[in-house]
C-alpha positions in Angstrom: 166.1 204.2 81.6 166.7 203.7 77.9 168.5 200.7 76.4 171.4 203.0 75.5 171.9 204.3 79.0 171.5 200.8 80.5 174.2 199.5 78.1 176.6 202.4 78.8 176.3 201.9 82.6 176.7 198.1 82.3 179.7 198.5 80.0 181.3 201.0 82.4 180.9 198.7 85.4 182.3 195.8 83.3 185.4 197.8 82.2 186.0 199.0 85.7 185.8 195.5 87.2 188.1 194.3 84.4 190.6 196.9 85.3 190.5 195.8 88.9 191.2 192.3 87.7 194.1 193.6 85.7 195.5 195.4 88.8 195.2 192.1 90.6 197.1 190.2 88.0 199.8 192.7 87.1 200.6 194.7 90.2 202.1 194.0 93.6 198.7 194.5 95.2 197.8 191.1 94.0 199.7 189.6 96.8 197.8 191.5 99.5 195.3 189.0 101.1 192.4 191.4 101.4 192.6 192.6 97.8 193.1 189.0 96.7 189.9 187.8 98.4 188.0 190.9 97.2 189.0 190.1 93.6 188.6 186.4 93.7 185.3 186.2 95.5 183.5 189.5 94.5 184.9 191.1 91.4 185.5 188.1 89.1 182.6 185.8 89.9 179.8 188.3 90.6 180.5 191.5 88.8 182.4 190.5 85.7 180.2 187.5 85.1 176.9 189.3 85.7 177.8 192.3 83.5 179.3 190.1 80.8 176.2 188.0 80.5 174.0 191.1 80.7 175.9 192.7 77.8 175.7 189.5 75.8 172.0 188.8 76.5 170.7 192.3 77.0 167.7 192.1 74.6 166.5 188.8 76.2 166.9 190.2 79.7 165.1 193.5 79.0 162.3 191.6 77.2 161.8 189.3 80.2 161.8 192.3 82.6 159.3 194.2 80.5 157.0 191.2 80.2 156.9 190.7 84.0 156.2 194.4 84.8 153.4 195.0 82.2 149.9 195.6 83.4 147.1 193.8 81.7 145.6 196.0 79.0 142.3 194.3 78.5 139.7 193.2 81.1 137.8 190.0 80.9 134.4 190.4 79.3 132.1 187.5 80.0 129.6 188.5 77.3 132.3 187.7 74.6 133.3 184.4 76.1 132.1 181.1 74.7 132.0 179.5 78.2 129.6 180.6 80.9 130.8 181.1 84.5 128.1 180.9 87.1 128.1 182.2 90.6 127.4 179.9 93.6 123.9 181.5 94.0 123.0 180.7 90.4 124.2 177.1 90.8 122.2 176.7 94.0 119.1 178.0 92.3 119.6 175.5 89.4 120.1 172.6 91.9 116.8 173.5 93.7 114.8 173.3 90.5 
């Protein structure tokens, strides 16, 4: 998914959740207990806050996600290392001598 698609989807969810919050505040549905609980405990704290922070900090979040999912590109080459790692067999042979 590209950054543009991610931002469009997040913006759509944010606008939809904001419109549900507007319905809660300005319509008679706001007095219905089920809709009230749905809006107070799901829409506002979870969806609007999460999408708002995502829209605000999108570059940082995507950078973090890409960093955690990258595969290592280089393998360790012991011949280029300045330190020497020895196996247990090599150490036991050195100790015997």
